[in-house]
mmJSON file of the N, C-alpha and C atoms, coordinates in Angstrom:
{"data_MODEL":{"atom_site":{
"group_PDB":["ATOM","ATOM","ATOM","ATOM","ATOM","ATOM","ATOM","ATOM","ATOM","ATOM","ATOM","ATOM","ATOM","ATOM","ATOM","ATOM","ATOM","ATOM","ATOM","ATOM","ATOM","ATOM","ATOM","ATOM","ATOM","ATOM","ATOM","ATOM","ATOM","ATOM","ATOM","ATOM","ATOM","ATOM","ATOM","ATOM","ATOM","ATOM","ATOM","ATOM","ATOM","ATOM","ATOM","ATOM","ATOM","ATOM","ATOM","ATOM","ATOM","ATOM","ATOM","ATOM","ATOM","ATOM","ATOM","ATOM","ATOM","ATOM","ATOM","ATOM","ATOM","ATOM","ATOM","ATOM","ATOM","ATOM","ATOM","ATOM","ATOM","ATOM","ATOM","ATOM","ATOM","ATOM","ATOM","ATOM","ATOM","ATOM","ATOM","ATOM","ATOM","ATOM","ATOM","ATOM","ATOM","ATOM","ATOM","ATOM","ATOM","ATOM","ATOM","ATOM","ATOM","ATOM","ATOM","ATOM","ATOM","ATOM","ATOM","ATOM","ATOM","ATOM","ATOM","ATOM","ATOM","ATOM","ATOM","ATOM","ATOM","ATOM","ATOM","ATOM","ATOM","ATOM","ATOM","ATOM","ATOM","ATOM","ATOM","ATOM","ATOM","ATOM","ATOM","ATOM","ATOM","ATOM","ATOM","ATOM","ATOM","ATOM","ATOM","ATOM","ATOM","ATOM","ATOM","ATOM","ATOM","ATOM","ATOM","ATOM","ATOM","ATOM","ATOM","ATOM","ATOM","ATOM","ATOM","ATOM","ATOM","ATOM","ATOM","ATOM","ATOM","ATOM","ATOM","ATOM","ATOM","ATOM","ATOM","ATOM","ATOM","ATOM","ATOM","ATOM","ATOM","ATOM","ATOM","ATOM","ATOM","ATOM","ATOM","ATOM","ATOM","ATOM","ATOM","ATOM","ATOM"],
"id":[1,2,3,4,5,6,7,8,9,10,11,12,13,14,15,16,17,18,19,20,21,22,23,24,25,26,27,28,29,30,31,32,33,34,35,36,37,38,39,40,41,42,43,44,45,46,47,48,49,50,51,52,53,54,55,56,57,58,59,60,61,62,63,64,65,66,67,68,69,70,71,72,73,74,75,76,77,78,79,80,81,82,83,84,85,86,87,88,89,90,91,92,93,94,95,96,97,98,99,100,101,102,103,104,105,106,107,108,109,110,111,112,113,114,115,116,117,118,119,120,121,122,123,124,125,126,127,128,129,130,131,132,133,134,135,136,137,138,139,140,141,142,143,144,145,146,147,148,149,150,151,152,153,154,155,156,157,158,159,160,161,162,163,164,165,166,167,168,169,170,171,172,173,174,175,176,177],
"type_symbol":["N","C","C","N","C","C","N","C","C","N","C","C","N","C","C","N","C","C","N","C","C","N","C","C","N","C","C","N","C","C","N","C","C","N","C","C","N","C","C","N","C","C","N","C","C","N","C","C","N","C","C","N","C","C","N","C","C","N","C","C","N","C","C","N","C","C","N","C","C","N","C","C","N","C","C","N","C","C","N","C","C","N","C","C","N","C","C","N","C","C","N","C","C","N","C","C","N","C","C","N","C","C","N","C","C","N","C","C","N","C","C","N","C","C","N","C","C","N","C","C","N","C","C","N","C","C","N","C","C","N","C","C","N","C","C","N","C","C","N","C","C","N","C","C","N","C","C","N","C","C","N","C","C","N","C","C","N","C","C","N","C","C","N","C","C","N","C","C","N","C","C","N","C","C","N","C","C"],
"label_atom_id":["N","CA","C","N","CA","C","N","CA","C","N","CA","C","N","CA","C","N","CA","C","N","CA","C","N","CA","C","N","CA","C","N","CA","C","N","CA","C","N","CA","C","N","CA","C","N","CA","C","N","CA","C","N","CA","C","N","CA","C","N","CA","C","N","CA","C","N","CA","C","N","CA","C","N","CA","C","N","CA","C","N","CA","C","N","CA","C","N","CA","C","N","CA","C","N","CA","C","N","CA","C","N","CA","C","N","CA","C","N","CA","C","N","CA","C","N","CA","C","N","CA","C","N","CA","C","N","CA","C","N","CA","C","N","CA","C","N","CA","C","N","CA","C","N","CA","C","N","CA","C","N","CA","C","N","CA","C","N","CA","C","N","CA","C","N","CA","C","N","CA","C","N","CA","C","N","CA","C","N","CA","C","N","CA","C","N","CA","C","N","CA","C","N","CA","C","N","CA","C","N","CA","C","N","CA","C"],
"label_alt_id":[null,null,null,null,null,null,null,null,null,null,null,null,null,null,null,null,null,null,null,null,null,null,null,null,null,null,null,null,null,null,null,null,null,null,null,null,null,null,null,null,null,null,null,null,null,null,null,null,null,null,null,null,null,null,null,null,null,null,null,null,null,null,null,null,null,null,null,null,null,null,null,null,null,null,null,null,null,null,null,null,null,null,null,null,null,null,null,null,null,null,null,null,null,null,null,null,null,null,null,null,null,null,null,null,null,null,null,null,null,null,null,null,null,null,null,null,null,null,null,null,null,null,null,null,null,null,null,null,null,null,null,null,null,null,null,null,null,null,null,null,null,null,null,null,null,null,null,null,null,null,null,null,null,null,null,null,null,null,null,null,null,null,null,null,null,null,null,null,null,null,null,null,null,null,null,null,null],
"label_comp_id":["MET","MET","MET","SER","SER","SER","SER","SER","SER","ASN","ASN","ASN","LYS","LYS","LYS","LEU","LEU","LEU","SER","SER","SER","GLU","GLU","GLU","ARG","ARG","ARG","ALA","ALA","ALA","TRP","TRP","TRP","ARG","ARG","ARG","MET","MET","MET","LEU","LEU","LEU","GLU","GLU","GLU","ALA","ALA","ALA","GLY","GLY","GLY","GLU","GLU","GLU","ASP","ASP","ASP","LEU","LEU","LEU","LYS","LYS","LYS","SER","SER","SER","VAL","VAL","VAL","GLN","GLN","GLN","ALA","ALA","ALA","ARG","ARG","ARG","THR","THR","THR","ARG","ARG","ARG","LEU","LEU","LEU","SER","SER","SER","VAL","VAL","VAL","ALA","ALA","ALA","VAL","VAL","VAL","LEU","LEU","LEU","THR","THR","THR","GLY","GLY","GLY","MET","MET","MET","MET","MET","MET","HIS","HIS","HIS","ASP","ASP","ASP","VAL","VAL","VAL","ASN","ASN","ASN","ARG","ARG","ARG","GLN","GLN","GLN","LYS","LYS","LYS","ARG","ARG","ARG","ALA","ALA","ALA","GLN","GLN","GLN","SER","SER","SER","ALA","ALA","ALA","GLN","GLN","GLN","GLN","GLN","GLN","PRO","PRO","PRO","THR","THR","THR","ALA","ALA","ALA","LYS","LYS","LYS","GLY","GLY","GLY","ARG","ARG","ARG","ARG","ARG","ARG"],
"label_asym_id":["A","A","A","A","A","A","A","A","A","A","A","A","A","A","A","A","A","A","A","A","A","A","A","A","A","A","A","A","A","A","A","A","A","A","A","A","A","A","A","A","A","A","A","A","A","A","A","A","A","A","A","A","A","A","A","A","A","A","A","A","A","A","A","A","A","A","A","A","A","A","A","A","A","A","A","A","A","A","A","A","A","A","A","A","A","A","A","A","A","A","A","A","A","A","A","A","A","A","A","A","A","A","A","A","A","A","A","A","A","A","A","A","A","A","A","A","A","A","A","A","A","A","A","A","A","A","A","A","A","A","A","A","A","A","A","A","A","A","A","A","A","A","A","A","A","A","A","A","A","A","A","A","A","A","A","A","A","A","A","A","A","A","A","A","A","A","A","A","A","A","A","A","A","A","A","A","A"],
"label_entity_id":["1","1","1","1","1","1","1","1","1","1","1","1","1","1","1","1","1","1","1","1","1","1","1","1","1","1","1","1","1","1","1","1","1","1","1","1","1","1","1","1","1","1","1","1","1","1","1","1","1","1","1","1","1","1","1","1","1","1","1","1","1","1","1","1","1","1","1","1","1","1","1","1","1","1","1","1","1","1","1","1","1","1","1","1","1","1","1","1","1","1","1","1","1","1","1","1","1","1","1","1","1","1","1","1","1","1","1","1","1","1","1","1","1","1","1","1","1","1","1","1","1","1","1","1","1","1","1","1","1","1","1","1","1","1","1","1","1","1","1","1","1","1","1","1","1","1","1","1","1","1","1","1","1","1","1","1","1","1","1","1","1","1","1","1","1","1","1","1","1","1","1","1","1","1","1","1","1"],
"label_seq_id":[1,1,1,2,2,2,3,3,3,4,4,4,5,5,5,6,6,6,7,7,7,8,8,8,9,9,9,10,10,10,11,11,11,12,12,12,13,13,13,14,14,14,15,15,15,16,16,16,17,17,17,18,18,18,19,19,19,20,20,20,21,21,21,22,22,22,23,23,23,24,24,24,25,25,25,26,26,26,27,27,27,28,28,28,29,29,29,30,30,30,31,31,31,32,32,32,33,33,33,34,34,34,35,35,35,36,36,36,37,37,37,38,38,38,39,39,39,40,40,40,41,41,41,42,42,42,43,43,43,44,44,44,45,45,45,46,46,46,47,47,47,48,48,48,49,49,49,50,50,50,51,51,51,52,52,52,53,53,53,54,54,54,55,55,55,56,56,56,57,57,57,58,58,58,59,59,59],
"pdbx_PDB_ins_code":[null,null,null,null,null,null,null,null,null,null,null,null,null,null,null,null,null,null,null,null,null,null,null,null,null,null,null,null,null,null,null,null,null,null,null,null,null,null,null,null,null,null,null,null,null,null,null,null,null,null,null,null,null,null,null,null,null,null,null,null,null,null,null,null,null,null,null,null,null,null,null,null,null,null,null,null,null,null,null,null,null,null,null,null,null,null,null,null,null,null,null,null,null,null,null,null,null,null,null,null,null,null,null,null,null,null,null,null,null,null,null,null,null,null,null,null,null,null,null,null,null,null,null,null,null,null,null,null,null,null,null,null,null,null,null,null,null,null,null,null,null,null,null,null,null,null,null,null,null,null,null,null,null,null,null,null,null,null,null,null,null,null,null,null,null,null,null,null,null,null,null,null,null,null,null,null,null],
"Cartn_x":[13.859,14.812,16.059,16.479,17.663,18.927,20.017,21.283,21.658,21.266,21.548,20.795,19.524,18.726,19.297,19.734,20.318,21.594,22.405,23.636,23.328,22.328,21.943,21.491,20.698,20.205,21.355,22.302,23.46,24.262,24.475,25.214,24.475,23.149,22.372,22.49,22.484,22.618,23.987,25.036,26.386,26.494,25.921,25.96,25.186,24.159,23.352,24.061,25.228,26.012,25.956,25.292,25.266,26.64,26.995,28.316,28.312,29.477,29.633,29.112,29.4,28.954,27.431,26.766,25.306,24.758,25.364,24.932,25.17,26.321,26.617,25.607,25.271,24.321,22.947,22.505,21.195,21.186,22.285,22.369,22.343,23.092,23.086,21.692,21.008,19.657,18.723,18.823,17.982,18.241,19.5,19.848,19.295,19.398,18.886,17.374,16.679,15.218,14.836,15.477,15.169,15.483,16.585,16.946,15.899,15.453,14.405,13.115,12.762,11.546,11.661,12.832,13.031,12.923,13.477,13.384,11.931,11.161,9.746,8.975,9.228,8.546,8.9,10.171,10.596,9.988,9.912,9.318,7.839,7.131,5.716,5.531,6.392,6.304,6.512,7.5,7.753,6.565,5.966,4.82,3.639,3.422,2.316,2.533,3.746,4.014,3.926,4.236,4.143,2.691,1.801,0.389,-0.369,0.163,-0.526,-0.496,-1.633,-1.672,-0.828,-0.302,0.479,-0.478,0.036,-0.798,-1.519,-0.848,-1.483,-2.58,-2.389,-3.369,-4.649,-4.609,-5.8,-6.734,-6.258,-7.088,-8.136],
"Cartn_y":[1.549,0.741,1.596,1.67,2.466,1.694,2.425,1.761,0.761,1.054,0.132,-1.185,-1.098,-2.309,-3.082,-2.357,-2.991,-3.739,-3.122,-3.771,-5.012,-4.897,-6.052,-7.211,-6.885,-7.936,-8.584,-7.764,-8.303,-9.24,-8.843,-9.706,-11.02,-10.941,-12.177,-13.095,-12.521,-13.329,-14.007,-13.263,-13.837,-14.94,-14.682,-15.687,-16.942,-16.775,-17.917,-18.729,-18.243,-19.014,-18.533,-17.402,-16.884,-16.32,-16.425,-15.93,-14.406,-13.826,-12.38,-11.678,-12.223,-11.577,-11.504,-12.548,-12.562,-11.501,-11.411,-10.422,-9.009,-8.783,-7.467,-7.104,-8.059,-7.798,-7.444,-8.191,-7.906,-6.558,-6.232,-4.953,-3.802,-3.933,-2.887,-2.715,-3.82,-3.755,-3.045,-3.371,-2.72,-1.22,-0.83,0.592,1.278,0.633,1.218,1.402,0.416,0.508,1.636,1.698,2.751,4.135,4.261,5.543,5.956,5.014,5.301,5.734,5.081,5.449,6.862,7.207,8.549,9.597,9.308,10.241,10.429,9.347,9.444,10.309,10.11,10.902,12.375,12.666,14.061,14.674,13.906,14.392,14.72,13.855,14.091,15.345,15.531,16.721,17.987,17.955,19.127,19.4,18.346,18.52,19.106,18.659,19.18,20.64,20.997,22.387,23.298,22.788,23.59,23.822,22.919,23.049,23.973,24.224,25.084,26.518,27.202,28.588,29.511,30.529,31.525,32.502,33.408,34.413,35.269,35.591,36.393,35.598,34.32,33.49,33.308,33.512,33.331,34.52,35.662,36.881,36.863],
"Cartn_z":[9.39,10.131,10.355,11.591,11.905,11.526,11.469,11.139,12.228,13.47,14.563,14.363,13.98,13.733,12.546,11.531,10.357,10.739,11.587,12.053,12.879,13.761,14.582,13.701,12.694,11.798,11.038,10.593,9.868,10.768,12.016,12.945,13.17,13.341,13.542,12.339,11.14,9.93,9.892,10.252,10.273,11.323,12.495,13.56,13.179,12.335,11.899,10.816,10.379,9.428,7.992,7.744,6.37,6.025,4.749,4.345,4.261,4.402,4.471,3.219,2.044,0.795,0.721,1.173,1.185,2.141,3.314,4.305,3.772,3.142,2.572,1.489,0.634,-0.446,0.113,1.1,1.699,2.406,3.07,3.771,2.771,1.681,0.641,0.051,-0.176,-0.724,0.254,1.529,2.54,2.578,2.524,2.534,1.287,0.141,-1.105,-1.039,-0.507,-0.395,0.553,1.706,2.674,2.119,1.396,0.791,-0.236,-1.045,-2.023,-1.361,-0.262,0.46,1.026,1.551,2.089,0.983,-0.186,-1.311,-1.733,-1.75,-2.113,-1.124,0.163,1.19,1.034,0.84,0.668,-0.587,-1.66,-2.903,-2.688,-1.954,-1.668,-0.816,0.165,1.018,0.199,-0.703,-1.551,-2.459,-2.991,-3.883,-3.121,-1.902,-1.101,-0.743,-0.37,-0.001,-1.224,-2.39,-3.616,-4.008,-3.612,-3.967,-3.023,-1.832,-0.878,-1.386,-1.293,-1.788,-0.913,-1.532,-0.797,-0.138,0.666,1.331,0.293,-0.803,-1.852,-2.549,-2.695,-3.378,-2.593,-1.296,-0.459,-0.522,-0.935,-0.931,-1.992],
"occupancy":[1.0,1.0,1.0,1.0,1.0,1.0,1.0,1.0,1.0,1.0,1.0,1.0,1.0,1.0,1.0,1.0,1.0,1.0,1.0,1.0,1.0,1.0,1.0,1.0,1.0,1.0,1.0,1.0,1.0,1.0,1.0,1.0,1.0,1.0,1.0,1.0,1.0,1.0,1.0,1.0,1.0,1.0,1.0,1.0,1.0,1.0,1.0,1.0,1.0,1.0,1.0,1.0,1.0,1.0,1.0,1.0,1.0,1.0,1.0,1.0,1.0,1.0,1.0,1.0,1.0,1.0,1.0,1.0,1.0,1.0,1.0,1.0,1.0,1.0,1.0,1.0,1.0,1.0,1.0,1.0,1.0,1.0,1.0,1.0,1.0,1.0,1.0,1.0,1.0,1.0,1.0,1.0,1.0,1.0,1.0,1.0,1.0,1.0,1.0,1.0,1.0,1.0,1.0,1.0,1.0,1.0,1.0,1.0,1.0,1.0,1.0,1.0,1.0,1.0,1.0,1.0,1.0,1.0,1.0,1.0,1.0,1.0,1.0,1.0,1.0,1.0,1.0,1.0,1.0,1.0,1.0,1.0,1.0,1.0,1.0,1.0,1.0,1.0,1.0,1.0,1.0,1.0,1.0,1.0,1.0,1.0,1.0,1.0,1.0,1.0,1.0,1.0,1.0,1.0,1.0,1.0,1.0,1.0,1.0,1.0,1.0,1.0,1.0,1.0,1.0,1.0,1.0,1.0,1.0,1.0,1.0,1.0,1.0,1.0,1.0,1.0,1.0],
"B_iso_or_equiv":[0.0,0.0,0.0,0.0,0.0,0.0,0.0,0.0,0.0,0.0,0.0,0.0,0.0,0.0,0.0,0.0,0.0,0.0,0.0,0.0,0.0,0.0,0.0,0.0,0.0,0.0,0.0,0.0,0.0,0.0,0.0,0.0,0.0,0.0,0.0,0.0,0.0,0.0,0.0,0.0,0.0,0.0,0.0,0.0,0.0,0.0,0.0,0.0,0.0,0.0,0.0,0.0,0.0,0.0,0.0,0.0,0.0,0.0,0.0,0.0,0.0,0.0,0.0,0.0,0.0,0.0,0.0,0.0,0.0,0.0,0.0,0.0,0.0,0.0,0.0,0.0,0.0,0.0,0.0,0.0,0.0,0.0,0.0,0.0,0.0,0.0,0.0,0.0,0.0,0.0,0.0,0.0,0.0,0.0,0.0,0.0,0.0,0.0,0.0,0.0,0.0,0.0,0.0,0.0,0.0,0.0,0.0,0.0,0.0,0.0,0.0,0.0,0.0,0.0,0.0,0.0,0.0,0.0,0.0,0.0,0.0,0.0,0.0,0.0,0.0,0.0,0.0,0.0,0.0,0.0,0.0,0.0,0.0,0.0,0.0,0.0,0.0,0.0,0.0,0.0,0.0,0.0,0.0,0.0,0.0,0.0,0.0,0.0,0.0,0.0,0.0,0.0,0.0,0.0,0.0,0.0,0.0,0.0,0.0,0.0,0.0,0.0,0.0,0.0,0.0,0.0,0.0,0.0,0.0,0.0,0.0,0.0,0.0,0.0,0.0,0.0,0.0],
"pdbx_formal_charge":[null,null,null,null,null,null,null,null,null,null,null,null,null,null,null,null,null,null,null,null,null,null,null,null,null,null,null,null,null,null,null,null,null,null,null,null,null,null,null,null,null,null,null,null,null,null,null,null,null,null,null,null,null,null,null,null,null,null,null,null,null,null,null,null,null,null,null,null,null,null,null,null,null,null,null,null,null,null,null,null,null,null,null,null,null,null,null,null,null,null,null,null,null,null,null,null,null,null,null,null,null,null,null,null,null,null,null,null,null,null,null,null,null,null,null,null,null,null,null,null,null,null,null,null,null,null,null,null,null,null,null,null,null,null,null,null,null,null,null,null,null,null,null,null,null,null,null,null,null,null,null,null,null,null,null,null,null,null,null,null,null,null,null,null,null,null,null,null,null,null,null,null,null,null,null,null,null],
"auth_seq_id":[1,1,1,2,2,2,3,3,3,4,4,4,5,5,5,6,6,6,7,7,7,8,8,8,9,9,9,10,10,10,11,11,11,12,12,12,13,13,13,14,14,14,15,15,15,16,16,16,17,17,17,18,18,18,19,19,19,20,20,20,21,21,21,22,22,22,23,23,23,24,24,24,25,25,25,26,26,26,27,27,27,28,28,28,29,29,29,30,30,30,31,31,31,32,32,32,33,33,33,34,34,34,35,35,35,36,36,36,37,37,37,38,38,38,39,39,39,40,40,40,41,41,41,42,42,42,43,43,43,44,44,44,45,45,45,46,46,46,47,47,47,48,48,48,49,49,49,50,50,50,51,51,51,52,52,52,53,53,53,54,54,54,55,55,55,56,56,56,57,57,57,58,58,58,59,59,59],
"auth_comp_id":["MET","MET","MET","SER","SER","SER","SER","SER","SER","ASN","ASN","ASN","LYS","LYS","LYS","LEU","LEU","LEU","SER","SER","SER","GLU","GLU","GLU","ARG","ARG","ARG","ALA","ALA","ALA","TRP","TRP","TRP","ARG","ARG","ARG","MET","MET","MET","LEU","LEU","LEU","GLU","GLU","GLU","ALA","ALA","ALA","GLY","GLY","GLY","GLU","GLU","GLU","ASP","ASP","ASP","LEU","LEU","LEU","LYS","LYS","LYS","SER","SER","SER","VAL","VAL","VAL","GLN","GLN","GLN","ALA","ALA","ALA","ARG","ARG","ARG","THR","THR","THR","ARG","ARG","ARG","LEU","LEU","LEU","SER","SER","SER","VAL","VAL","VAL","ALA","ALA","ALA","VAL","VAL","VAL","LEU","LEU","LEU","THR","THR","THR","GLY","GLY","GLY","MET","MET","MET","MET","MET","MET","HIS","HIS","HIS","ASP","ASP","ASP","VAL","VAL","VAL","ASN","ASN","ASN","ARG","ARG","ARG","GLN","GLN","GLN","LYS","LYS","LYS","ARG","ARG","ARG","ALA","ALA","ALA","GLN","GLN","GLN","SER","SER","SER","ALA","ALA","ALA","GLN","GLN","GLN","GLN","GLN","GLN","PRO","PRO","PRO","THR","THR","THR","ALA","ALA","ALA","LYS","LYS","LYS","GLY","GLY","GLY","ARG","ARG","ARG","ARG","ARG","ARG"],
"auth_asym_id":["A","A","A","A","A","A","A","A","A","A","A","A","A","A","A","A","A","A","A","A","A","A","A","A","A","A","A","A","A","A","A","A","A","A","A","A","A","A","A","A","A","A","A","A","A","A","A","A","A","A","A","A","A","A","A","A","A","A","A","A","A","A","A","A","A","A","A","A","A","A","A","A","A","A","A","A","A","A","A","A","A","A","A","A","A","A","A","A","A","A","A","A","A","A","A","A","A","A","A","A","A","A","A","A","A","A","A","A","A","A","A","A","A","A","A","A","A","A","A","A","A","A","A","A","A","A","A","A","A","A","A","A","A","A","A","A","A","A","A","A","A","A","A","A","A","A","A","A","A","A","A","A","A","A","A","A","A","A","A","A","A","A","A","A","A","A","A","A","A","A","A","A","A","A","A","A","A"],
"auth_atom_id":["N","CA","C","N","CA","C","N","CA","C","N","CA","C","N","CA","C","N","CA","C","N","CA","C","N","CA","C","N","CA","C","N","CA","C","N","CA","C","N","CA","C","N","CA","C","N","CA","C","N","CA","C","N","CA","C","N","CA","C","N","CA","C","N","CA","C","N","CA","C","N","CA","C","N","CA","C","N","CA","C","N","CA","C","N","CA","C","N","CA","C","N","CA","C","N","CA","C","N","CA","C","N","CA","C","N","CA","C","N","CA","C","N","CA","C","N","CA","C","N","CA","C","N","CA","C","N","CA","C","N","CA","C","N","CA","C","N","CA","C","N","CA","C","N","CA","C","N","CA","C","N","CA","C","N","CA","C","N","CA","C","N","CA","C","N","CA","C","N","CA","C","N","CA","C","N","CA","C","N","CA","C","N","CA","C","N","CA","C","N","CA","C","N","CA","C","N","CA","C","N","CA","C","N","CA","C"],
"pdbx_PDB_model_num":[1,1,1,1,1,1,1,1,1,1,1,1,1,1,1,1,1,1,1,1,1,1,1,1,1,1,1,1,1,1,1,1,1,1,1,1,1,1,1,1,1,1,1,1,1,1,1,1,1,1,1,1,1,1,1,1,1,1,1,1,1,1,1,1,1,1,1,1,1,1,1,1,1,1,1,1,1,1,1,1,1,1,1,1,1,1,1,1,1,1,1,1,1,1,1,1,1,1,1,1,1,1,1,1,1,1,1,1,1,1,1,1,1,1,1,1,1,1,1,1,1,1,1,1,1,1,1,1,1,1,1,1,1,1,1,1,1,1,1,1,1,1,1,1,1,1,1,1,1,1,1,1,1,1,1,1,1,1,1,1,1,1,1,1,1,1,1,1,1,1,1,1,1,1,1,1,1]
}}}
């Protein structure tokens, strides 16, 4: 989810009558989840690249 989509969703929640603190809490949670997912993907990429043999290892 892009920051633009996150902002749109927050505005819709506010327009629907949700209180600001609730919207802020949900937005922070969404950002935390997305950040964690990005860290996991990056960790997996690093692990995969570390497992690939080097040019010397292929000989």
